[in-house]
MILO-885113 format. One record per residue (C-alpha): residue number from 1; residue in one letter; x, y, z. Coordinates in steps of 0.2 Angstrom, whole numbers. Layout:
PT  NUM  A  X  Y  Z;
...
END
This chain:
PT  1  M  -1108  524  921;
PT  2  E  -1090  517  914;
PT  3  K  -1085  516  931;
PT  4  E  -1098  506  937;
PT  5  N  -1098  498  924;
PT  6  D  -1080  493  927;
PT  7  L  -1086  491  947;
PT  8  F  -1094  479  942;
PT  9  L  -1086  467  933;
PT  10  T  -1074  471  944;
PT  11  I  -1084  462  960;
PT  12  L  -1092  446  947;
PT  13  I  -1070  445  941;
PT  14  R  -1065  442  959;
PT  15  L  -1083  432  967;
PT  16  D  -1081  420  950;
PT  17  K  -1062  417  953;
PT  18  E  -1067  414  971;
PT  19  E  -1083  402  967;
PT  20  V  -1095  411  974;
PT  21  L  -1105  416  958;
PT  22  L  -1108  395  956;
PT  23  D  -1121  396  972;
PT  24  I  -1127  415  969;
PT  25  I  -1139  422  959;
PT  26  L  -1137  442  952;
PT  27  I  -1153  450  951;
PT  28  G  -1160  468  952;
PT  29  G  -1156  481  940;
PT  30  W  -1138  476  934;
PT  31  C  -1147  462  926;
PT  32  P  -1154  469  908;
PT  33  L  -1136  476  901;
PT  34  V  -1132  453  906;
PT  35  Y  -1149  450  894;
PT  36  K  -1143  463  884;
PT  37  E  -1127  453  878;
PT  38  Y  -1138  438  880;
PT  39  F  -1147  443  864;
PT  40  G  -1134  449  856;
PT  41  N  -1136  468  862;
PT  42  P  -1154  472  852;
PT  43  V  -1157  493  855;
PT  44  E  -1175  488  863;
PT  45  I  -1167  484  879;
PT  46  S  -1164  499  891;
PT  47  M  -1142  500  895;
PT  48  Q  -1151  509  911;
PT  49  R  -1144  502  926;
PT  50  T  -1144  508  945;
PT  51  A  -1132  513  961;
PT  52  D  -1137  494  969;
PT  53  L  -1131  479  965;
PT  54  D  -1140  463  971;
PT  55  L  -1136  445  975;
PT  56  L  -1149  433  978;
PT  57  V  -1143  420  990;
PT  58  P  -1155  403  990;
PT  59  N  -1165  401  1005;
PT  60  P  -1163  387  1010;
PT  61  P  -1141  392  1006;
PT  62  R  -1132  374  995;
PT  63  I  -1116  385  997;
PT  64  H  -1102  371  993;
PT  65  K  -1086  384  999;
PT  66  D  -1081  395  1013;
PT  67  V  -1077  413  1006;
PT  68  D  -1078  428  1013;
PT  69  V  -1085  437  1003;
PT  70  S  -1084  452  1016;
PT  71  L  -1068  456  1013;
PT  72  I  -1064  456  995;
PT  73  L  -1077  469  996;
PT  74  E  -1068  476  1009;
PT  75  E  -1053  476  998;
PT  76  L  -1062  483  982;
PT  77  G  -1067  499  993;
PT  78  F  -1080  495  1001;
PT  79  D  -1088  501  1021;
PT  80  R  -1100  488  1029;
PT  81  K  -1113  498  1034;
PT  82  V  -1127  489  1047;
PT  83  S  -1144  498  1051;
PT  84  L  -1145  499  1070;
PT  85  L  -1163  498  1069;
PT  86  D  -1166  483  1063;
PT  87  G  -1147  473  1056;
PT  88  Y  -1148  473  1041;
PT  89  E  -1131  480  1028;
PT  90  K  -1125  485  1013;
PT  91  Y  -1109  487  1008;
PT  92  V  -1107  504  1000;
PT  93  H  -1095  510  988;
PT  94  P  -1095  530  978;
PT  95  D  -1099  521  964;
PT  96  L  -1111  504  970;
PT  97  E  -1118  497  985;
PT  98  V  -1120  481  985;
PT  99  E  -1136  471  995;
PT  100  F  -1136  451  995;
PT  101  L  -1156  446  997;
PT  102  T  -1165  430  999;
PT  103  P  -1181  425  998;
PT  104  E  -1194  426  1012;
PT  105  M  -1201  406  1017;
PT  106  G  -1213  407  1029;
PT  107  R  -1219  420  1043;
PT  108  G  -1202  428  1040;
PT  109  K  -1190  432  1052;
PT  110  G  -1190  453  1053;
PT  111  K  -1172  448  1054;
PT  112  P  -1154  443  1042;
PT  113  Y  -1153  427  1036;
PT  114  R  -1134  423  1040;
PT  115  I  -1124  415  1029;
PT  116  D  -1109  408  1036;
PT  117  K  -1102  402  1023;
PT  118  L  -1100  414  1012;
PT  119  H  -1098  427  1031;
PT  120  I  -1113  441  1025;
PT  121  N  -1130  444  1030;
PT  122  A  -1146  444  1021;
PT  123  Q  -1161  452  1018;
PT  124  G  -1176  442  1016;
PT  125  L  -1189  448  1006;
PT  126  R  -1206  440  999;
PT  127  Y  -1209  435  979;
PT  128  L  -1188  432  979;
PT  129  D  -1194  414  979;
PT  130  L  -1203  415  961;
PT  131  I  -1184  421  953;
PT  132  Q  -1178  404  965;
PT  133  S  -1185  395  954;
PT  134  H  -1184  401  938;
PT  135  T  -1165  404  936;
PT  136  M  -1153  402  919;
PT  137  K  -1133  400  918;
PT  138  T  -1126  410  907;
PT  139  S  -1108  422  904;
PT  140  Y  -1106  442  904;
PT  141  K  -1089  447  900;
PT  142  G  -1082  429  898;
PT  143  V  -1090  429  918;
PT  144  S  -1100  414  918;
PT  145  I  -1116  418  932;
PT  146  N  -1133  413  938;
PT  147  V  -1148  427  933;
PT  148  P  -1168  424  934;
PT  149  E  -1172  421  916;
PT  150  P  -1177  434  908;
PT  151  T  -1197  430  907;
PT  152  V  -1197  429  925;
PT  153  Y  -1186  444  930;
PT  154  V  -1199  456  918;
PT  155  L  -1215  448  931;
PT  156  H  -1205  448  945;
PT  157  K  -1201  469  941;
PT  158  F  -1219  470  939;
PT  159  I  -1225  462  955;
PT  160  V  -1215  470  966;
PT  161  S  -1215  489  958;
PT  162  D  -1232  488  970;
PT  163  R  -1222  486  983;
PT  164  R  -1211  500  980;
PT  165  K  -1210  518  993;
PT  166  K  -1205  530  984;
PT  167  P  -1215  532  968;
PT  168  F  -1198  536  956;
PT  169  K  -1194  519  959;
PT  170  R  -1209  513  955;
PT  171  E  -1208  520  939;
PT  172  K  -1193  514  934;
PT  173  D  -1197  494  938;
PT  174  I  -1211  497  926;
PT  175  E  -1202  504  913;
PT  176  T  -1188  492  913;
PT  177  A  -1201  475  912;
PT  178  R  -1209  485  901;
PT  179  Q  -1197  488  886;
PT  180  L  -1186  472  891;
PT  181  G  -1206  461  890;
PT  182  E  -1212  468  877;
PT  183  Y  -1195  463  868;
PT  184  L  -1196  444  874;
PT  185  L  -1217  440  870;
PT  186  D  -1209  447  850;
PT  187  Q  -1196  427  850;
PT  188  E  -1211  410  852;
PT  189  S  -1197  404  867;
PT  190  Q  -1200  417  878;
PT  191  R  -1219  420  874;
PT  192  N  -1219  400  879;
PT  193  K  -1207  402  896;
PT  194  M  -1217  419  900;
PT  195  R  -1234  407  897;
PT  196  E  -1230  393  907;
PT  197  I  -1220  403  922;
PT  198  Y  -1238  413  924;
PT  199  L  -1247  399  924;
PT  200  S  -1237  391  938;
PT  201  M  -1240  407  951;
PT  202  P  -1252  408  964;
PT  203  E  -1270  419  960;
PT  204  K  -1266  431  967;
PT  205  W  -1250  435  962;
PT  206  K  -1257  433  945;
PT  207  K  -1274  446  949;
PT  208  D  -1261  457  958;
PT  209  L  -1249  457  939;
PT  210  I  -1265  460  930;
PT  211  K  -1266  475  938;
PT  212  I  -1252  484  935;
PT  213  V  -1249  479  919;
PT  214  K  -1264  481  913;
PT  215  G  -1261  501  913;
PT  216  T  -1242  501  907;
PT  217  S  -1241  490  895;
PT  218  E  -1253  486  881;
PT  219  K  -1242  473  872;
PT  220  I  -1241  462  888;
PT  221  Y  -1255  464  897;
PT  222  T  -1266  453  881;
PT  223  F  -1255  442  881;
PT  224  L  -1258  437  899;
PT  225  N  -1276  441  899;
PT  226  S  -1279  427  883;
PT  227  I  -1270  411  895;
PT  228  G  -1279  411  906;
PT  229  N  -1280  400  921;
END
């Protein structure tokens, strides 16, 4: 994964140089790498990454600077691929694929959200407003970056795992959430944060979450089940 790590860092450095990272949020499978550094490299947090690099554009977008992100990725060796079926785009490199996502609001658009100031399209997905509402600023290898609060990352991973069509991706989501979640519960500040965020969730989300966690992690299930409403 060394080539992927190097490319990941190169992307962050280029986007940071153009101030893009001020306005977007790193989500998805590369977050544990950032959390691992943030918490001082504990062995409990897996070094597993994915071939997908997901970046969240808040909805509504609050982009303060016009930057052609599509051109930056092209300069780094990425090809822009657009789905003929629905118009969704991703940027493909032999070592990594980059996608831009945004919270789907209301009834949904059923088509990409155009982010004019970044010159890209973002795919709208449900549940991302949970992440958008709970982020923190940290750094990775000296680059300042926005990521989800670790406890939000865990709860979100569990919820969306049930929507995964491919079993191996669902299992990977659950295992990532389980590992990080059990580590976080050993810290009082993170337990308090998980309690606060869980209580703020809609009842249906809570029920779905409890159902998924029950067969996955006794430690996390016991904690969430003890909170009540």
